VEXNUDO-127152 format. One record per residue (C-alpha): residue number from 0; residue in one letter; x, y, z. Coordinates in nm, 4 decimals, decimal comma, padded with zeros to 6 digits. Layout:
REM VEXNUDO-127152
<pt NUM; 'a'; <X; Y; Z>>;
...
END
This chain:
REM VEXNUDO-127152
<pt 0; 'm'; <-04,0123; -16,5202; 20,1395>>;
<pt 1; 'l'; <-04,1324; -16,1946; 20,2900>>;
<pt 2; 't'; <-03,9891; -16,1582; 20,6393>>;
<pt 3; 'k'; <-03,9702; -15,7988; 20,7572>>;
<pt 4; 'r'; <-04,2457; -15,5894; 20,9062>>;
<pt 5; 'm'; <-04,4709; -15,4178; 20,6556>>;
<pt 6; 't'; <-04,4766; -15,0377; 20,6387>>;
<pt 7; 't'; <-04,7082; -14,8016; 20,4551>>;
<pt 8; 'r'; <-04,6624; -14,4573; 20,3061>>;
<pt 9; 'l'; <-04,8101; -14,2292; 20,0457>>;
<pt 10; 'a'; <-04,7220; -14,3295; 19,6916>>;
<pt 11; 'r'; <-04,4677; -14,1276; 19,4984>>;
<pt 12; 'r'; <-04,4236; -14,0885; 19,1256>>;
<pt 13; 'e'; <-04,1181; -14,3157; 19,1371>>;
<pt 14; 'd'; <-04,3452; -14,5977; 19,2612>>;
<pt 15; 'a'; <-04,5305; -14,6016; 18,9291>>;
<pt 16; 'a'; <-04,3562; -14,9081; 18,7829>>;
<pt 17; 'a'; <-04,4257; -15,1219; 19,0917>>;
<pt 18; 'i'; <-04,7873; -15,0036; 19,1101>>;
<pt 19; 'a'; <-04,8351; -15,0770; 18,7384>>;
<pt 20; 'e'; <-04,6875; -15,4270; 18,7807>>;
<pt 21; 'i'; <-04,9329; -15,5108; 19,0590>>;
<pt 22; 'y'; <-05,2279; -15,3525; 18,8773>>;
<pt 23; 'n'; <-05,1454; -15,5444; 18,5607>>;
<pt 24; 'q'; <-05,1632; -15,8707; 18,7545>>;
<pt 25; 'g'; <-05,5209; -15,7810; 18,8501>>;
<pt 26; 'i'; <-05,6061; -15,6857; 18,4936>>;
<pt 27; 'e'; <-05,4592; -16,0125; 18,3620>>;
<pt 28; 'e'; <-05,6508; -16,2289; 18,6107>>;
<pt 29; 'r'; <-05,9900; -16,0852; 18,5071>>;
<pt 30; 'i'; <-06,1550; -16,0973; 18,8529>>;
<pt 31; 'a'; <-06,0717; -15,7523; 18,9899>>;
<pt 32; 't'; <-06,1473; -15,4904; 18,7242>>;
<pt 33; 'f'; <-06,3266; -15,4249; 18,3970>>;
<pt 34; 'e'; <-05,9983; -15,2861; 18,2615>>;
<pt 35; 't'; <-05,8425; -15,5018; 17,9913>>;
<pt 36; 'e'; <-05,5397; -15,3020; 17,8743>>;
<pt 37; 'p'; <-05,2152; -15,3189; 18,0717>>;
<pt 38; 'r'; <-05,1048; -15,0014; 18,2452>>;
<pt 39; 'h'; <-04,7653; -14,8400; 18,1981>>;
<pt 40; 'p'; <-04,5771; -14,6400; 18,4588>>;
<pt 41; 'e'; <-04,6684; -14,3208; 18,2715>>;
<pt 42; 'd'; <-05,0384; -14,4072; 18,3183>>;
<pt 43; 'i'; <-04,9849; -14,4439; 18,6917>>;
<pt 44; 'v'; <-04,7970; -14,1125; 18,7158>>;
<pt 45; 'a'; <-05,0856; -13,9428; 18,5342>>;
<pt 46; 'a'; <-05,3380; -14,1011; 18,7735>>;
<pt 47; 'l'; <-05,1369; -13,9914; 19,0793>>;
<pt 48; 'd'; <-05,1184; -13,6378; 18,9410>>;
<pt 49; 'e'; <-05,4915; -13,6355; 18,8628>>;
<pt 50; 'r'; <-05,5859; -13,7486; 19,2133>>;
<pt 51; 'g'; <-05,3711; -13,4766; 19,3639>>;
<pt 52; 'k'; <-05,3572; -13,4299; 19,7380>>;
<pt 53; 'h'; <-05,7306; -13,4798; 19,7998>>;
<pt 54; 'f'; <-05,7437; -13,8457; 19,6914>>;
<pt 55; 'p'; <-05,4558; -14,0490; 19,8362>>;
<pt 56; 't'; <-05,2710; -14,3474; 19,6969>>;
<pt 57; 'v'; <-05,0912; -14,5572; 19,9577>>;
<pt 58; 'v'; <-04,8356; -14,8338; 19,9154>>;
<pt 59; 'a'; <-04,7333; -15,1143; 20,1497>>;
<pt 60; 'e'; <-04,3677; -15,2155; 20,1510>>;
<pt 61; 'r'; <-04,1951; -15,5207; 20,2881>>;
<pt 62; 'd'; <-03,8261; -15,6000; 20,2483>>;
<pt 63; 'g'; <-03,7892; -15,2722; 20,0538>>;
<pt 64; 'r'; <-04,0409; -15,3817; 19,7905>>;
<pt 65; 'i'; <-04,3918; -15,2530; 19,7201>>;
<pt 66; 'v'; <-04,6290; -15,5447; 19,7775>>;
<pt 67; 'a'; <-04,9680; -15,3696; 19,7664>>;
<pt 68; 'w'; <-05,1313; -15,0393; 19,6898>>;
<pt 69; 'a'; <-05,4672; -14,8756; 19,7517>>;
<pt 70; 's'; <-05,6094; -14,5516; 19,6209>>;
<pt 71; 'a'; <-05,9120; -14,3297; 19,6424>>;
<pt 72; 's'; <-06,0365; -14,1362; 19,3437>>;
<pt 73; 'l'; <-06,3221; -13,9081; 19,2498>>;
<pt 74; 'y'; <-06,6630; -14,0723; 19,2992>>;
<pt 75; 'r'; <-06,8774; -13,8062; 19,1317>>;
<pt 76; 's'; <-06,8073; -13,4467; 19,0313>>;
<pt 77; 'r'; <-07,1046; -13,2894; 19,2127>>;
<pt 78; 'p'; <-06,9941; -13,0847; 19,5168>>;
<pt 79; 'c'; <-07,2252; -13,2766; 19,7541>>;
<pt 80; 'y'; <-07,0144; -13,5895; 19,6919>>;
<pt 81; 'a'; <-06,6766; -13,4219; 19,7576>>;
<pt 82; 'g'; <-06,6181; -13,6391; 20,0653>>;
<pt 83; 'i'; <-06,6763; -13,9713; 19,8909>>;
<pt 84; 'g'; <-06,3925; -14,1597; 19,7273>>;
<pt 85; 'e'; <-06,4075; -14,4614; 19,5025>>;
<pt 86; 'y'; <-06,1332; -14,6937; 19,6173>>;
<pt 87; 's'; <-05,9185; -14,9672; 19,4662>>;
<pt 88; 'v'; <-05,6811; -15,2100; 19,6353>>;
<pt 89; 'y'; <-05,4389; -15,4506; 19,4682>>;
<pt 90; 'v'; <-05,1893; -15,6941; 19,6195>>;
<pt 91; 'h'; <-04,8900; -15,8499; 19,4439>>;
<pt 92; 'r'; <-04,9465; -16,2204; 19,3743>>;
<pt 93; 'e'; <-04,6514; -16,3170; 19,5946>>;
<pt 94; 'a'; <-04,7891; -16,1179; 19,8895>>;
<pt 95; 'r'; <-05,1495; -16,2393; 19,8825>>;
<pt 96; 'g'; <-05,2610; -16,3919; 20,2091>>;
<pt 97; 's'; <-04,9881; -16,2085; 20,4029>>;
<pt 98; 'g'; <-05,2083; -15,9299; 20,5386>>;
<pt 99; 'a'; <-05,0774; -15,6737; 20,2889>>;
<pt 100; 'g'; <-05,4262; -15,5901; 20,1619>>;
<pt 101; 'k'; <-05,5566; -15,5177; 20,5105>>;
<pt 102; 'v'; <-05,2523; -15,3110; 20,6062>>;
<pt 103; 'v'; <-05,2639; -15,0942; 20,2941>>;
<pt 104; 'l'; <-05,6426; -15,0530; 20,3088>>;
<pt 105; 'e'; <-05,6318; -14,9427; 20,6735>>;
<pt 106; 'a'; <-05,3632; -14,6895; 20,5788>>;
<pt 107; 'l'; <-05,5917; -14,5648; 20,3015>>;
<pt 108; 'f'; <-05,8709; -14,5164; 20,5584>>;
<pt 109; 'r'; <-05,6437; -14,2970; 20,7734>>;
<pt 110; 'e'; <-05,5145; -14,0931; 20,4794>>;
<pt 111; 's'; <-05,8624; -14,0504; 20,3318>>;
<pt 112; 'e'; <-06,0138; -13,9385; 20,6611>>;
<pt 113; 'a'; <-05,7270; -13,6914; 20,7140>>;
<pt 114; 'r'; <-05,8204; -13,5342; 20,3783>>;
<pt 115; 'g'; <-06,1861; -13,4931; 20,4714>>;
<pt 116; 'l'; <-06,3320; -13,8002; 20,3013>>;
<pt 117; 'w'; <-06,6259; -13,9464; 20,4912>>;
<pt 118; 'k'; <-06,6957; -14,2534; 20,2779>>;
<pt 119; 'l'; <-06,5187; -14,4994; 20,0498>>;
<pt 120; 'v'; <-06,7147; -14,7045; 19,7963>>;
<pt 121; 's'; <-06,6388; -14,9651; 19,5347>>;
<pt 122; 'r'; <-06,7808; -15,2398; 19,3165>>;
<pt 123; 'i'; <-06,6405; -15,5923; 19,3413>>;
<pt 124; 'f'; <-06,7026; -15,8954; 19,1220>>;
<pt 125; 'p'; <-06,8868; -16,1626; 19,3262>>;
<pt 126; 'e'; <-06,6245; -16,4222; 19,2297>>;
<pt 127; 'n'; <-06,3498; -16,2062; 19,3839>>;
<pt 128; 'v'; <-06,3924; -16,3759; 19,7202>>;
<pt 129; 'a'; <-06,0586; -16,2474; 19,8534>>;
<pt 130; 's'; <-06,1617; -15,8838; 19,8017>>;
<pt 131; 'l'; <-06,5049; -15,9431; 19,9524>>;
<pt 132; 'a'; <-06,3432; -16,1095; 20,2558>>;
<pt 133; 'l'; <-06,1022; -15,8165; 20,2888>>;
<pt 134; 'c'; <-06,3937; -15,5729; 20,2817>>;
<pt 135; 'r'; <-06,5764; -15,7643; 20,5536>>;
<pt 136; 'a'; <-06,2598; -15,7807; 20,7656>>;
<pt 137; 't'; <-06,2109; -15,4037; 20,7420>>;
<pt 138; 'g'; <-06,5667; -15,2955; 20,8177>>;
<pt 139; 'f'; <-06,7209; -15,2392; 20,4766>>;
<pt 140; 'r'; <-07,0948; -15,2878; 20,4355>>;
<pt 141; 'e'; <-07,2318; -15,4706; 20,1331>>;
<pt 142; 'v'; <-07,4993; -15,2399; 19,9963>>;
<pt 143; 'g'; <-07,6341; -15,4549; 19,7170>>;
<pt 144; 'v'; <-07,5560; -15,5937; 19,3757>>;
<pt 145; 'y'; <-07,5520; -15,4251; 19,0382>>;
<pt 146; 'r'; <-07,6797; -15,6921; 18,7989>>;
<pt 147; 'r'; <-07,5144; -15,7085; 18,4576>>;
<pt 148; 'h'; <-07,3215; -15,3907; 18,5332>>;
<pt 149; 'a'; <-07,0928; -15,4198; 18,2305>>;
<pt 150; 'k'; <-06,9281; -15,6751; 18,0067>>;
<pt 151; 'l'; <-06,5766; -15,8105; 18,0473>>;
<pt 152; 'd'; <-06,4449; -16,0047; 17,7493>>;
<pt 153; 'g'; <-06,8000; -16,0171; 17,6118>>;
<pt 154; 'v'; <-06,9551; -16,1617; 17,9296>>;
<pt 155; 'w'; <-07,1949; -15,9739; 18,1571>>;
<pt 156; 'k'; <-07,0576; -15,9211; 18,5085>>;
<pt 157; 'd'; <-07,2419; -15,8430; 18,8297>>;
<pt 158; 'c'; <-07,0819; -15,6191; 19,0930>>;
<pt 159; 'v'; <-07,1253; -15,6194; 19,4701>>;
<pt 160; 'i'; <-07,1505; -15,2601; 19,5944>>;
<pt 161; 'v'; <-06,9582; -15,1868; 19,9151>>;
<pt 162; 'e'; <-06,9193; -14,8798; 20,1342>>;
<pt 163; 'k'; <-06,7277; -14,7815; 20,4463>>;
<pt 164; 'l'; <-06,8013; -14,4730; 20,6503>>;
<pt 165; 'l'; <-06,5059; -14,2793; 20,7900>>;
<pt 166; 'g'; <-06,4582; -14,0214; 21,0634>>;
<pt 167; 'e'; <-06,7647; -13,8366; 21,1868>>;
<pt 168; 'a'; <-06,9908; -14,0202; 20,9412>>;
<pt 169; 'a'; <-06,8939; -14,3509; 21,1053>>;
<pt 170; 'q'; <-06,9998; -14,2349; 21,4514>>;
<pt 171; 'p'; <-07,3326; -14,3610; 21,5860>>;
<pt 172; 'g'; <-07,6073; -14,1075; 21,6249>>;
<pt 173; 'd'; <-07,8990; -13,9436; 21,4541>>;
<pt 174; 't'; <-07,8468; -13,9504; 21,0807>>;
<pt 175; 'g'; <-08,1643; -13,7661; 20,9890>>;
<pt 176; 't'; <-08,2577; -14,0517; 20,7582>>;
<pt 177; 't'; <-08,4940; -14,3460; 20,7683>>;
<pt 178; 'd'; <-08,3867; -14,6462; 20,9736>>;
<pt 179; 'l'; <-08,3184; -14,8899; 20,6903>>;
<pt 180; 'd'; <-08,3824; -15,1922; 20,9143>>;
<pt 181; 'q'; <-08,7451; -15,0809; 20,9516>>;
<pt 182; 'l'; <-08,8028; -15,0687; 20,5766>>;
<pt 183; 'd'; <-08,8044; -15,4490; 20,5608>>;
<pt 184; 'q'; <-09,0780; -15,4829; 20,8229>>;
<pt 185; 'e'; <-09,4522; -15,4856; 20,7551>>;
<pt 186; 'p'; <-09,6466; -15,1991; 20,9150>>;
<pt 187; 'e'; <-09,8380; -15,3142; 21,2238>>;
<pt 188; 'g'; <-10,2053; -15,3919; 21,1719>>;
<pt 189; 'k'; <-10,1805; -15,4232; 20,7940>>;
<pt 190; 'v'; <-10,1777; -15,7397; 20,5911>>;
END
């Protein structure tokens, strides 16, 4: 049983085996990722190196053991998207329902904002109700659904698109864009 307070920190290369173990649980369960091949610690080290300092990976520890991790990675290579990260979050089976996902995701928000990211986005399978609930609990907005986005084990999968604004982008004020709520309304006087 997990008893001590949870702490978070930036991931280190020596965390690769624990991160791979948790990620492989998600791959095996087939409701969190299109990936089908297990990851090895060397794959995780390469991913950490590739993300560098701009895109953080955070781990949550309890009782000296990594129980969850979250990371941001490159969304698109165009310079205008430099402040957007595509995020992932995975929680060890034994730690699910303990708040580890929320703790590690909130740490990722802080680390991402500190590095100049203004938005995190992801795609989540509709049947992954735990991830969707976590997104709602941490302030993500569901943008829409990609229909038949890709196949997993030969079966088409939809993906719910989510986004969370960070820092200055999350502050209310003039965005210089159309009020999206008004797009759903009929213009006055027209049928």
